[in-house]
N, C-alpha and C positions, 0 to 999 in steps of 0.2 A: 649174344655176342659171338657164340660159336658159328651161327649162321651168317655172320658178317653183314647183318641187317642194321646198318648205321642209322638210318632214319628212325626205325622203331626204337633202337637203343637210346638215341638222343631225345626222342619224345618222352619216353618213360623216365629218363633222367630229369627232364624238365618238370614232369609231374611230381616226382619224388621230391625235387628241390622245393617246389611250391608248398607241398605238404609240410616239409621240414621247416620251412620259413614260417608257416602259420604256427607250428608248435613252438618254435623259439620266440616268436613275437608275443604269443599269448600265454606262454609257459603252461601249456596243457598238452595232453596227448591227443592226437587227432583220432576221432571216431569215424564211423561210416558216414555220418551226415556231413562232416567236414570234408572228407574225401570226395563225396558226391558233389558238394557245392564247389570244390576246387575243379573237378572235372567239367562241370557245367560252365564255370567261368572260363576255363581254357578253351572249351569248345566254342563258346560265344566269341571269344577273341579270334579264334581261327576263322570262323565264318565271316566276321567283320573284315579281317585282313584279306580273305579271298575276294570279297566284294570290292574292296579298295584296290587291290592289285589288278583285278580284271578291268576296272574302270581306268586304271592308269596304264594299261597295256603291258603289264609285267607278268606274262604268262609263266615265266620261270619261277618267280617267287610265289605265284598263286599255286603252282603245282606242288611246291614244298609244303605249303600250308594245307593243301588238300590231303597230302599223305599223312601229315600229322593229325589231321582231323579223323582220318580213317582209323588210325591207331587209337586215338582217345575214345572213339565211338565204341570200340570193342569192349571197353571197361564200363560203359554205362549200362544200367539195368534196362531190360526190355521195355519199350514204351508202348502205349496204347496205339492201336491202328487208327487211321483217320476215320474209318467207318464207325468204330466203337466210340470215338469222341463225338462224331456227328449224332449218333443215336442218343448219347448221354446229354448232349446240348439240347436236342429236341425235347427230351423228357423233362429236363430242368426248366426250359422255357414254358412248357405247359404247366408244370407244378407251380411256378412262380407267377403265372399269368402275365408274362412279360409281353408288352405290346409293341415296342419299337426301340430305336436306338437309345432313348433316354433310360431304358432299363438295363443297358449293357453292364453297368457297374454292379448291379444287384445280381445279375446272372453270373458274371465272372467271379464275384465274391463267393457265391455258393459253390461254383465249380472248383474254385481253388481249394476249398476245404475238402471236397469229396474226391478230387483227382489226386491232389498232392504232387508227388514227383513222378507219377506214372505217365505224364504226357507233357509235351512241349507247350507251354502256356501261350507262346506266340501263335501256334497253330490253332489252339483252342479259341483264342481271341478272334482270329480270322474267321473261324467257323461261326462263332456267336454273332459276329458283325454281319455275315452273309445271311444268317437266318432271321435276324431282327430287322433287316432292311426290306 
């Protein structure tokens, strides 16, 4: 607030509001997993909005969403790099003897358990698909 950074202030207020709404709706206190899930949901919403605004030719609204996305990303834990994900996918495919696209579900299920929240599952899915084809 002292820095007069209204975009950051408003984005953080939205995040806090979402967490408070969860607490009130469920009558529980939000723990780290709830906060992380809320962050992920808000980031996904921003990415979808950016895509839609870009398609619609609304660069002004897209820019606002991009700024909000940058603020929210600061509060996410560090994610695995694409190289580390690729290496883990290769190892998992060889362990499970996955042969083609029909084994994608088996590989993804195994990776979801081992990776958890350390990587973007959309990126993991894309890498698995590339390696199985």
